[in-house]
N, C-alpha and C positions, 0 to 999 in steps of 0.2 A: 354819287358821282366820284370816281377815283381821280386822284391827282396824277398829273403826268409824271412828276418826279417825287415819289413818296419819300418821306423822311426815313433815314436809316434807323434801326432800333438803337436804343440807348446803350446796350451792351451786347456782346457777342463773343464768339470764340477768338476773334482777332485782338481782343483787349489784352494789353500787356498786364501780366499779373505781378502783384507786389506780394511777397511772402507774408502770410498772416492776415491777408485781407481778402474778402470775397470778390468775385468777378464784378458784381454790380458796383461795389465801392470803388474798385479800380477804374471802372468806366466813368464814374462820377468824378474821380480825381483827374482823369485825363480831360474830361470836359471842362473842369474848373481851370486846369492849367492852360488849355487852349483859349479860354476866355480872357486869361491874364497874360496872353502871349505878347503883350507890349513890353515885357521885361526880357532880360537875357541872363544866362548863368553868370554868377558872380556879383550880381546886383545885391545890395544889402537888404533890400526888401523887394518882394515880387516873386511871382511864380513863372516858371518857364516849362516847356514840355519835358517831363521827366524829373522835375524838381523834387517832388515828394518821394519818389522812389530813391533818388540819389541821397536825399536827406536821411531817410530811414536806413539806407545801406551804410552810410557813414556813421550814423548814430550807433547802430548795432555793432559795427566793426570796432568803434572806439570802446564800447563797453565789453567787448570780448577780450581786450588786452589783459594779460596776467597782472597780478598784484592786487593788494588790498585797496590802495588808493591810486587814482589816476591823475595825471597832470594834464590840465587843459593847456592848449597852445593857441597862439594867434596865427592867423593865415596871412601870408604875404605874397603868394603867387599871383601874378596877373592872369594866369590861365583860368578860363571860364569854368565855373563850378568848383574850383579848388578852395573857394572861401568856406566850403563845408568842412574843411579840416578843423575849423573852429566850431565846436559843438553849439555854441550860442547862435551862430549863423544857421546851422542846420535846424536847430529848434525853432528859430524865427520863421523859417519856411514852413515848418509843420504847423505852427500857430496860425499863419496866414491861411493855410489850406483848411484847417479846422474851422476858421471863421467863414470861409467861402462855401463849404460843403453843406448840402441839405442834411437835416437832422439824422436820419438813419445812418448815413455814411459817416457823418461827423461822430456819432456815438461809437461806431466800429473803429475808426481810426483813433479816436480818443482813448479807447481801451488799450490799444497797442502803445500809443505814446505815453499813457500813464504808467505802464509797466517800465518803459525805458526811463522815464523821468525818475521813478522811485529808485532805480539802480544808479542813475547819475547822482542823485542826492546822497545816496549811501556811499558812493565811491569817490566823491569829490568833497572838498572842504569849502565852507563859506569864506568869502574874502572880507575881512573886517574893514578894509580900506577901499572897498569898491566905490564908495561914494566919491572918492578923490579921482578915480579913473573915469567914472561915468558922469557925463554932464546932464544926463536925463535919468529918470528913475526907471531903469530897465527891469525886465522880468527877472525872476529869481535866477534863471540860468546865466544871466549876464553878471551876477554877483557871486560867482564861484571863484576860487583861487586859481590863478594862472601861474605857470612856472616861468613866465617871462620869455620863453622861446618863441621864435617865429619859424613856422614850418611850411613846406610846400604842399 
């Protein structure tokens, strides 16, 4: 017996594509973002519609900057989504997505993020005084050296 309103397929040609990820993984990311849609852009933790794509875009753009070493900066703009100027915030979103995704999609996104992480580790310096700035034991990307600037 057929249902009156069949469920739509998990993925299809309407899925927004994220460069470097398969269509199926992009569909899973969209599903996870919609399930966590109680958040909004700019929130310190949480996913929103398009959060993973925005985090990856900002992460990649940051790493495309010229120079041997990169300066991390703090975000200060109240504009939604601009907290991703701080790479630690962008990486937090990616970590949350990785925890929420099913295994095959998690592995695919994890490979992309691992490459970006290796480049971030190579081009930024560890902060020997991060323990004074952080009141919690943040992940390694929170313990990198910041230049002290606040950007939009």
